[in-house]
TISEZA-27561 format. One record per residue (C-alpha): residue in one letter; x, y, z. Coordinates in steps of 0.001 Angstrom, whole numbers, plus 500000, padded with zeros to 6 digits. Layout:
# residues N
AXYZ
...
//
This chain:
# residues 360
X810254704354101016
X807713707333102659
X810562707744105512
X813554707747103262
X815080711196103150
X815126712405098954
X818717712945097480
X819418716900097047
X821057715946093904
X818038713821092393
X816375715792089247
X812548715998088465
X809206714364090290
X809360711387092633
X805620711054094232
X803539708529095776
X800340709785095640
X797345708450098239
X794185710285097961
X790884708955099810
X787933710420098497
X785059708685100309
X785022705253098689
X787656706345096229
X791316706050096648
X793764706985094225
X796859704916094808
X799381706156092247
X803286705946092276
X804362708725089804
X807709709868088587
X809333711880085811
X812659712897084992
X813922716097084307
X813111717087080524
X810560713858080582
X806890714453079359
X804567711705081288
X800961711054080187
X798377709993082488
X795690708319080644
X792228706912081469
X788791706954081470
X786557709731083725
X786844709193087283
X789911707227086963
X791799709741089233
X793714711505086699
X792638715131087690
X792790713820091352
X796388713248090546
X796990716364089381
X795562718461091572
X797525716796094477
X800736717494092991
X799810721255092387
X799002721152096468
X795009721549095870
X794211718662097237
X795778717215100313
X797455713760100507
X796257710622102678
X799594709218102568
X802819708821100451
X804813711786099399
X805571714548096624
X809351715422096000
X810395717950093177
X814031717937092310
X815234716845095427
X812723718807097736
X810208717332099959
X806944719317098882
X804339717264100709
X804687714127103443
X801856713377105510
X804133711517107843
X806159714194108667
X803296716677108585
X804803718597105826
X802951720211102967
X803729723443100827
X801561725596099839
X801107725552095592
X802358729167095014
X805707727744097041
X806185724570095001
X807474725877091905
X805027724224089744
X803319725674086628
X799760724596085744
X797479724635082691
X794070723865083298
X791690722709080660
X789729725774080441
X792686727974081263
X791514730362083585
X792981733350082019
X791845736377083732
X789120738381081847
X789854741956082859
X793867741488082185
X795249741574078758
X797726739033077480
X800816740231078836
X799167740946082402
X797951737858082777
X801806736298081760
X803185738311084334
X800530737635087664
X802947734767088382
X806133736193088686
X804301739112090175
X803233737293092947
X806539735466093637
X807879738694094193
X809370740209090898
X809038744050090231
X806335745055087721
X808608745786085170
X810627742941085182
X807622740593085580
X806246742435082573
X809595741954081007
X809735738186081519
X805954738039080394
X806867739347076835
X809803737114076694
X807290734067077236
X804832735804074828
X807307735502072370
X808394731876072776
X804307731133072114
X804545733355068939
X801808735557070344
X803916738666071020
X801940741058068730
X799100739932070948
X800433741371074037
X797915743975074487
X794928741971073879
X792139741167076238
X791300737397076796
X788027737756075262
X789591739066071863
X791737735553071989
X790721732698070049
X790866728935071684
X794279728123070341
X795913731728071735
X794433731584074869
X795765728178075236
X798939729441074562
X799072732302076840
X797842729779079308
X801162727993078435
X802911730859078683
X801677731889082040
X803033728352083564
X806165728524082206
X806996732294083057
X807168730614086629
X810590728860085378
X808608725378086587
X810531722450087583
X807118720586087360
X804762721121084466
X801032720131084901
X798791720200081921
X795092719450082519
X793503717933079064
X795346720970077681
X793347720405074397
X790255719798074976
X788430723094074368
X789740723742071119
X787616722519067711
X789643719847065823
X791753722125063252
X793083724478066115
X793914720940067947
X795875719258065341
X797910722610065069
X797944723265068481
X799091720231069558
X802403720466067108
X802967723606069124
X802536722244072170
X804721719166071359
X807813721497070491
X807367723364073557
X807136720344076136
X810505719076074117
X812427722349074900
X811111722968078869
X813881721692081019
X811977720236083923
X809570717461084329
X805536717443083145
X802822715756083660
X799644715530081185
X796464714830082074
X794033713460079017
X791409710812078058
X792440711338073992
X794723708607073130
X796354710701070450
X797562713775072855
X799348711118074868
X800728709336072059
X801889712460070202
X802906714453073271
X804529712274075789
X807328709950076003
X805845707876078309
X802229706387079149
X800722705673082569
X797160704171082647
X795046704975085384
X792012703036085682
X790008702962089039
X792688704950090966
X795783702893090014
X798047702161086979
X797184699487085250
X800011699826082563
X802942701796081980
X805569702028078884
X806608704071076109
X803463704134072864
X805065701134071420
X805054698691074086
X801360699854075241
X800006699683071888
X801435696480070812
X800533695058074296
X797285696348075808
X796661694700079259
X792822695923080068
X789798696022077767
X789887700275077857
X793552700143076641
X792524697692073991
X789519699693072804
X792044703309072955
X794620701316070339
X791701699544068474
X792226695859069242
X790031692845070611
X791250691911073976
X791304688170075451
X792591686811078989
X792897683164079478
X795251680183080129
X797671679144077160
X798529675374076761
X800854675534073961
X798891676769070939
X795587676744072783
X794255679469074739
X791538678954077305
X789690681966077799
X788379683078080681
X784835683961079390
X784434680584077915
X785618679056074804
X789488678788073305
X791196680403070717
X794019678573068307
X797121680751068155
X800482680860066065
X803096681185068962
X803292678295071606
X802587680118075312
X802211678542078777
X800256680114081926
X798222682943081924
X798077685267078886
X796594687677076847
X795754687222073351
X794976690691071149
X793820690741067531
X792977693778065241
X789325694168063945
X790591693631060006
X791510690528060997
X788161689657061965
X786497687880058600
X782636687560058343
X780866684867056471
X777320683818055954
X778005680129056789
X781029678125058540
X784053678831056460
X786145676331055295
X789757676072054641
X792128677892056581
X791094679872059733
X791372677988062962
X789209679870064786
X785743680237063821
X782247681119065717
X778878682131065162
X777735685477066020
X774834688100066227
X775382691414064530
X774879694383067726
X775543697797065818
X777058698826062635
X778949701956062254
X780938704340059797
X784920704006060743
X787296705859058767
X786657704440055071
X785136700854056319
X782082699498058535
X782795698631062047
X780678695793062886
X779912694841066557
X779671691258067468
X777898689113070586
X778200685800070837
X780865683093072216
X783309685940071532
X782695689470072040
X784648691252069049
X784718694119066552
X785233693690062894
X786010696033060028
X784659695437056846
X784292697070053792
X780785698773052854
X780731696476049861
X781118693634052161
X778427694612054577
X776239695192051729
X776847691367049981
X776151689927053471
X773305692248054800
X774821693301058034
X772634695180060436
X771461694459064019
X770368691024064675
X771693689485061702
X773253686152062334
X777136685108060964
X780292683117061406
X783009685271062167
X786594683729061711
X790277684617062949
X793585682998061877
X795887681894064268
X798837683655062659
X797033687123063005
X796431686690067237
X799186688436069166
X799462686243072856
X801573687221075322
X802194686701078942
X799728688239081221
//
């Protein structure tokens, strides 16, 4: 694949990122069509920022390739590498990296000036971009006079002023407080929707990924472990990390009809028949807790020990150890009635109809 020329008619990003850093290896195929926003989601140390730095030309590829709008940027096998300033890529860094000695207008004009645009033309382009992000009236302000949300928008305007074929965003909302983050996320979504080029967003926040991206790639230990739109990923998680993100209990095993024999030991009864390697997932709210073994309809019941209880919205989230490690959501009243606390012995139960089973 790496030796194949890329068609000049293709648009967007086509890349295979292979980066070796000591014992860590990133090996990730990443594509984004023009007008599409792709989010890289994963835990710290998964390789998300390494991927972004490789795309920006700040980290050398060991193998693979990077092509943008039909033009090869990097291809180690052919000894090709393009300097960051010649890639046609805009970057919004996590801490924005605005120049403190320049005002907002000159921060945005800096990139076009470096590309050879005259001072007046660069400032005119910068003014237009500041108007686009709603900050035209703050053009003369120094960066220290800007709020966090305003600084983020100046950084975005600076990246867009380069008219990039690819926009890279590294945790663009991480430095904002909760209220500013909510408003800025909505603004950012609008600008990404209007951006004609491809965009790649790196985040560990599932809300940012779900709200801003058209497609999600979950990265763990340098590799993609799941890819798809928000609906498919949240409905059928394939790793413990993804299951925790979307708030599901997840188990893997081998299905035989209506029973799933778990890799961790034990089994679950499921409503839909399935055969072969499979996952089973259920919501914490589907877990009922009892002081003794329940009678009646639940087909899955097991003894458990409470290892933690903490507030989760209007309910309490209970962590359970035992044959199945699970979390359960219960009301404060139910928790008080059961006397829940660390070390408490209970029975947990889940109806087969509440469990979603799907092929691994």
